[in-house]
N, C-alpha and C positions, 0 to 999 in steps of 0.2 A: 679542823676539816681536812679532808683529802681532796687534792685538786681534781681528781676524776669525778667527784660528786657534783661539781658545778660545771664541768666541761662535757659531760656525757651527752647532753642534748644539743650541743653546738655542731654546726657543719664545719667542714675543713677550713674554709676561709675565716669563719668566726674564731675557731680555735687558734689559727695562725696569728690573728690580731691580738688575742688575749695573751698568748704566750710570748709574743715578740718582746725582746728586751733591747732593741736597738736604742741608741742614744736619742735619736729623733725618728718618730714614726708618724706617717700621715695615712689615714685610712679613708678612702673614697667609698662612702656607704650609700648605695642606691636606695631609693625610697622603698620602705617596707622590708628592709633586709635584716632587721633585728639589731639596729644600731644601739638601742638602749640596753638590750641584753648583753651586747659586747662591752659597752661601757661599764655596766654593773660588774660583770665578771672580771674586767680589767682591774677595777678598783679592788675587788676581792683578792685577785692574784697579787697585786702590789702589797696589800696589807698582810695577807695570810701566808703567802709563799716567799715573797721577797723580803718580808719582815720590815717594811718601811714604816716608821712611826707616823701616825696620822697627822701630827703637827708638821711633818715634812712633806705632806702630800697636799697639793692644791688641785681641786676639781672645779672647773669653771663651766657654768651653764648660762643660758640666756633667759631662763625663766625660773621663778621660784618653784613652780610646779615640777619642772624637770629635775631640779635639785632634790626635792622631796621624794620623787619617785626613785631616784638612784639610792638615796639614803635608806628608804624603806626596804628596797630589795636587798641591799647589803646587810642590813640588820636582821632581816628575816632568816638569813643563813648563818647567823651567829647566835650563841646562847645568850650572851650579854650584848646590849647595845654598844656600838662603838661611837665614841665622840669624834665626829669629823668636823672640826672647827672651821676648816677652810674649804668646805664644800658649799657652793652657792653661786649666785650670779656674780659677774665681774664686779659690780658695784658693792654687793654685800661682802664679798671677800676682801675687797680693797678697804672697806670700812673696818673690818675686824683686824686687818693687818695694821692699819693706822692706829687703832686703839691699843693693840697688844704687842706689836713687834717693832713698829717704826717710831722714831723719836720725833713726834709731831710738835713737841715743845720748841724745837729748833725753828719751826715754821711760824710760831706765834699762836698756835692752837693749844687747847688742853684736851685731854682724853674724853671730856664730857661734851665735845662739840656736837652740834645738832645738824641734821641734814635738811636743806630747803629744797622744795620742789621747783621745777622750772617756772611755775606761776609765781611762787614766792620770790624767786630771784628776779623776775620781771618787775614785781612790785618794788623791790629794793632798788633796782636799776632806775626805775622812773622817779623814785624819791631822790636819788643822786642827781639825775638830770635836772630836776626842778631846783634843788639846792644850789647847783653850780651853774645853772643857765646854759647847759650844754646844747649844742646843735646836733640833734640826732634825728635823722630822717627815718620814716617808716616806724614810728614809735609803737604803733599797734602791732607791729611784727617783731617786737624787741626780742622775744624768745628765739625766733628764727635767726635774727641777726647775731645774737650771741652764739648760737650753734654754728653758724657759718664762720664766725670769727675763729672758732676753734680749729677750723681747717684752712685758716689763712685767707679767708675771703672777707675783704673789708666793705666792698660795695654790695648793694642789694637792689633788686628790681631794675629800674631804668636810671639809677644813679650814674652820673658822669664825673662827679667830684666827690672826694672823701669828705666825711663829716667828723664828728668828735668821737667816733666809736672806740678808737684806741684809748683815748683818755678815759672814757666811760669804763672800759674793761679794767684799766689800772685802778681807778677809784673804787670800782666794785670789788676788786680783789682785796684792797686795803680794808674796806668796810666789813667784808666777810670775816677777815682775820680778827678785826677789832671785836666783832660780835660773836666770834667763835662758831661760825657757821660754814658749812661746805655745801656746794651744789653737787649734782651727780657727776659732772665732768671734773670737779675738783677732787673727788675721791680717787679717780684714776690718775689725774695729773700729779697730785701730791704723793701718791703711792709710788709712782714711777720715780719721782725726784728722790725720795728717801731710799727706795730699793737700790737705786744706782749708787748710793753711798755704801752699800754692802751690809746693811743692817739685818737682812734676811734673804736667804736663798732656799728654794725648794729642791728636794731630791727628785720628786716626780711632779709633773704637771699634766693633768688630763683635761682636754677641752672638748665639750659637746657643741654641736651645730657650728663647727668651725667656719663655715661659709658666711656666717653673719658677722664675723669680726671686722671692725674698722681699724684704721691705722693706729689709733691710740690703744686699742685692746691688744694689737700685735706688739706694740711697745711695752705694754704691761707684762705680757708673757715673757718677752725678752728680758725685762728688768728683774723678773722673778728667778731667772735661771743663770747658771754659770757653767763652766766646762764639765762639771760633774752631774748636771741636771738632765734627767730624762724627760722628753716631751712626747706626749701621745695625743694626737688630734684626730677627730672624726667629723666628717661633714659630707655634704653633697652639693656640688656646684650647680646642679639643676634646681636647687631650692633657695637660691639667693633672691629674696623678695623684700629686702629691707635696705636697698642702696639709698633710698630717700632719707634714711636717718643715719647714714654714714657707712653702711655695709660696703665692702670692697669687692667688686666683681673679679679682681685679679688676685685675691688673697691666696689661692692655692699656688699660683705661679710665683708670687712674692715669697711665700714660705719655702718653696723648693729652691728658689735662687739664694735665699739667705742661709738655709741649712742643707747639708748633704743628708737627705732623709731617706729612710726606707719607705717605699710606697706600696701599700696593700689595698685591696678592694673587697667590698662585700657586694657582689654583683647580683645576688638572687633575691627577687621579691617574693615574699611569702604571703602577702596580703591580698592582692587583687587577682581577679580572674584574667585569663589571657586576653579576652576581648577588651577589657578595660585597659590593660597595659598596652595593647596595640593602639588604642586611641591616644594614650598618654605619650607614646613614642613620637607621634606627629609633632609634639611641642618640645621635644628634646633637642639639645645641641647635636649637630651632625656626628660628632665623635663620641657620643655617649652610648653606653650599652645598658640594656634593661632586660633581664631574664626573669621569667616566672616559672613556678613549678605547679601552679594550679591548672585545672582544666579550662576549656574555652569559655564556658559560662554563657550568660545571656549577652546578646548584643545590646548596645546602648539605645535609648529612646530619645528622640528629639521632638518636642511639641511646640506648636505655635498657639499663643493665647492672644485674645484681643487686647487685654490690658492687665494690669497687676491684680485687679479685683477678681477677674475671671480666673486668673492663675491661682490665686489663693483659694478660691472655691474648688478648683480642680485638685489642688494639693490636699485639701481637707477631705475630699471624697476618696481620693486614692489611699490616704493614710488610714482612714476609718475602715475601708475595705480590707486592707492588709492586716489590720488588727483583728477585725471580725473573723477573718479566715485563718487566724493563727499563723500567718506567714511570718510576722515580725512582732517584736515588742516596740513600744514607742521609742525607747532608748537606742534602738538599732538604726534610727532614721535621722538624717541631718539635711538641712536646707542651707545652701551657701549662696551668698550674694556679694556684689562688689562694694556697695555702699550701705552703711548702717541703717539709713532711713528706709531702705527697702523692706525691712522687717515689719514696719508698723502695720501695714494692711494685713499681713499674714497673722500678726498677733491678734488683731481685731476679729478676723474670721475664725481663728482657732479658739478664741475665748467664747465666741458665740456657738461654736460647734462642740465645745467641751473637750477639746483636744489638749492634753497637757504639753507644755513646752517650756524650754529654758532659752533665754536670749543672752548671747555673749555681747556685752556692751562695755563701754568705757566710762561707766558712771564714776564720778569722782566726788570727793568731799565738797567741792565747789557747788555741786548741785543740791546740797543740803545746807542752807545758810547757817542754821544754828550750830551745826557741827564744825563748819569752817570757823565760826567765831569762837567756839569752845576750845578747839585745838590751838588757835592763836592764844587764847587765855592760858592754856597749859604751857605753851612754848615761851610766853613771856614770863611765866612763873618760874620756869627752870633756867631762864636766861634773861636777866633784867637788862641786858645790853641790846636785846633784839628790838630795834626801833620799829621795824615793819609790823611785827606782832603787836607792839604797843599801840600804834595808831589804829590797827585793825580792830583791837579790842575796845579802845576808849572813844573812838570816833565813829563807830558803827551806827548807822541810822536806825537799825532794827533792834539791836541788842546792846546791853552794857549801858554805861553812863551817857553815851551819845554826846560827847563833848565836841565843840567846834575844834578843828585842827589847830587853829591859832592858840586856843586856850590849852589844848593838850600839849602842844609844844612848849608853852610857857611852864606848865607843870613839870614837864620833863627837864627843861633847862634849869629851873629854879627849885627843883626838888619839892614842889608842892604836891601833896598826896591826897587822892580821893580814897574812900574806904576800900574800894576794890584794889587800888594800887598797893595799899598797905597789906591786904591779904596776899597779893601776888608775891610780895617780898618775904612774907612769913611762910609761904607754901612749903619750901624745902624743909624747914624745921618741923612743920606740921606732919608732912608725909613720912618723915623719918621715925615718927613716934606713933603713927596710926596706920591701920591696914588700908589698902587701896580698895575701898568699896564705893559703890555709887552713892550710898547714903552719906558716908563720911565726906566725900569730896563735894557732893551737892550742897550739903549743909555748911561746909567750911566756907565756900564762896557765897553762901546765901543767894543761890542762883534764882530763886523765885523773884527776887528784886530786879534781876537783869534780863530775864526772858519773859517777864510780864504775864502774870496769871490772867489778866483781863483780855489778853489777845486770843484770837480765835484758834491759833495754832499752838497754844500753850501746852496742852496735853501731849500732842505729837512731838513737840520740841523737847519736852522733858523726857519722853521715852527714848528719843534719839541719844540724849546725853547719858541717860542711865545705861542704855545698851552699850554705848561706847566705853564707859568706865568698866562695865562688866567684862568687856573684851580685854581691857588692861589687866583686870584681876585674873582672868583666865591665862593670859600671857605670863603673869607673875608666877603662877603655880607651875605652868609647863616648863618654864625656864629657870625656876628657882632664883628669881630676882625680887628684890624688895625696894621700897622707897623710890628715891629719885632716880637710881640706876635703872629700875624697871621702866619708869615713865620715859626716860630718855631713849632707852633701847626700843620701847614700843613705838614711840613717835618716829624714830629713825626707820624702823622696820616698815611702818605705815607709809612713810614717804617713798621708800624703795618699792614696796610691793602692793600698796593699797590695803584696804581693810576688808576682811572676808565678809562681814555681814552686809556689805553693800552689794554682794552678788556680782562682783566684777567679772568672775569667771563662771562659765557654765558648770553646773553640778553634773558631772559625767555619770555618776552612779544613780541619779534619779531616773525613774522610768518616764521619760519625757522626750519629745522631739527637740532636737538641738537646732537653733537658728543662729547663724554666725556669718561673719564676713569671711572671704577667702583667706585673708591674712590670719584670722583667728583659728582657722581650721588646721593649721600646720601642726603636725605631730599627732593628729587624731585619726581614727578610722571608724567606719560605719558600714553596716551591711547594705544599706540603701542610702544613696546620696542624690539629691536634687540640686542642680546648679541653675539658678534662675537669672533672667535678665541678660541672656547672652546676645545682646545687641551692641552694635558699635557705638561707643560713647560710655558704655558700662563695662563690657568685657569684649575687647580691651577698652579701657578708659582712654580718652584722647591723649595721644603721646606726642611729645615735642621732638623726639629724636629716636634713633635706632636703639640706644641703650634703654630708654623707657619702654620701647616696644618689646625688647628682649625680656625685660623684667615682667611685663604683663603676661608673656607666654609662660614664663616660669611659674607665675602665680596661678595661671590656669592649670598648668601641669600639677601643681600642688593640690588644687581642688579635685581634679580627676582622680589622683592616686590616693585620696582618702577613702574611695569606694572599694568595698571588698567584693560584693556580689552583683549589685545592680546600680546603674548610673542613668539618670535622666537629665537632659538639658532642656531649657525652654527660652523662647524669646517673645517679645511683644509686637503686636501690630500697631497699637496706639501706645506710645511711650510716655506721653505727658510732658515732654521736654524737647525744646528745639536743639538741645545739645546731644540728644540720643536719637539715633536713626531707627526707623522702623525696619522690620524684617530681620533675618538672621545675621549675626556677626560673621565676618570672614573666618573667624575661628571655627564656626560650624561648617562652613563650606570647605575648610581644609581637611575635614575628617572623611576618609574614604567611605563611599556608600556601602561597601560590603560589611562595614562595622556597625551600621545603623539598622536597627530592627524595622523601623518604619520609613526607610529612605524614600521610597516612591511616594508615600503619603506626604511627607513634609516638604519634599522638593517640588512635586508636581501639582499639589493641591492649590487652587486659587481661592483664597479666602473670600467668602461671601460676607462683606462687611456689614450689610444690612441685617443678615441673619445673626451675625455675632453680636451686633448692637442690641437686637431684639432679645437674644439669649441673656445678654448682660443685664438688660432692664428687668427681665423676669427674675434673675438671681437677686438683684438689688431690692426688688419689691417682694421677695420671698417672705411669706407670712409664717413666722414660727408659731408653734402651738400656743394659743392664748386662751384656750377654752376655760382654764382655771381662773384667769383674770376676769373673763366675762361673767362666769358664775358668781365670783365674789363681788361683782358690781363695782369694780374699781374705776376710778376716773382715768381713762386712757387717752394718750395722745400719740400721733404718728409723725415720724420724721423721715425724710427721704433716705438718709444714710443709716440711722440707728434703728429704724423699724418702729415697733410699738412699745411704749413704756408707760409707767404709772406716774401720775403727778405726785410730787413730794411736797412742794410748797409753791406759793404764788404771792406776789405783791403787785402794786400798780405797774411796775416796769418789767419785772423778771418772773419767769416761770421755770421751776426746776423739776426735771423728770428723771426717773430711774429707768434705765434701759437694761434689759437682760444682756449680759456679756460686755456691756460698755460702762456700767456704773452711772453715777449721777451727772447730768449735763444741764447747764443753765442757759437760757436764751432770753434775749431782749424781745419783748412782745412786738415792738414796733416793726421788726423785720419779718414777722409771720413765718418763722422757720418750722414751727410745729402747728399741727391742726388737731382739733379734737377728733378722736376716733369714734365713729358712729357704729355701734354694734349692728350686726345683720339680724 
């Protein structure tokens, strides 16, 4: 490739960043300034022009999605795909280094180590607490306590005296080494330890979203480098929204103090209209600049709704009008909120109104019990020292042999084996000689015996397992991995990233409205954005100090700057919570009136509460077209929330009804929640 081919569409500031060969370079990239474009072209420049071998190039991101986007863009510009082994999240790159470059045998691990999630580490910690009779306060918060300990904080909550947390951490570390397991934090910790011995140094390090780095990630970057290493970092101080999980508000200052670096900037926003940027500037730090190149565009709109239900009805109507008038496609529209639970009523209304939507949620394996059990089964099969997985498999009340823990411990101590334990011990040999297919693995374990065909959820549970193994098979083909290596890598990848078929991330390519928290919106953009629930107690959420308040402003700034063309905000009169105040948040009152399209209306209008309540009642009682149901002479029932539905089944105690848009709902007759619908 010729360098001009991929530089011709860049502006001067972007070109300067791509072509810079300073030993240390820090780029302050304002929101919407083409950061990913610069990162992609920087990686191309390092490989294609500077001829740096990909094994000597480290590219660090904060999400798997960002890593894949950079990789795809780079490979689109080359005839043959480039293997970029060390492009990924901090944790995934650390894992690859530990397996391939660093001598982890010195630490007591083998290269087949497995990764445990925070929840699994908490299970192991609780097992150690019980075995050793440790005095640990706030045991229900053990994940948080272990996280705090990483930053040198021993006490938690209102503790005035130390407990046994230091001893717990010591014993936990020893147990993880013995069982060949690492937590997320271990990946960084042990990588730093071995990198500092000089086993590997990078020639170039490129870091995305630098503002999200914590102190341990800064140490990781430092451990990867020596006097000959080039470091290129890109970030935006106005988008620090993860300090609650270790992000460092002073990371840019610390980086400048540590290194004598070249400072560059990407000051031009190409995404949002000038009106939207003017609103965003209200929530910037005083010394921050934000320039746009687009026209003024539409002023923002601020609406007052009586409650969340009325708001959802309004959103449904607005969106349907925009689609009908060909103003937008569904995928051009996003709705942001502060708390995940705020999406529920919107989901219900959108289902009823047949509006396609995707919800960004944090669904985990823990929410699917059979998969949680099955993954523990696989983990124990590939690592027979994994005691937490052992007890989870054999003492589970719903699946497996369902042994009392005392008996399971005796079996473990005295090597007494159940049929399933014998299969677990033979699994490595089996999978080395057989393909990873759902049929092979299901039949090998004889899983019908352990997920119980007589149970009401048997078919659903079996489908979950089949689908999960199909994902492993797909992973095997995509990564040219076989046998136990494939399963170890898949399980480790799943621990780090989650599993795609659980829809943990919104499908951005689908033609659907996107519903997500403000945190989840980072890095995305939409033509039309609605930010809902801008009441004090939600936006901003209750803040304990100035630092939390500053982060809430930055989070609101992130939400505002996702909008390209149109932005609407709304607040509730009736919030439904004593912790959330009625009326507009002070963030709304901070926005200059000249930037608000309906400023006079929302500021001066006195809400007629009785009228709003009456309107709300009419909406909730809205009768959807049931003519077909009437004609078919179905047995219909009416519910205050779900509307009219058809009876599915009934016994002496319970009646089950199918509601359009809501699915089947069951009710105890004694409470009289539904009444028979009398046809007119």
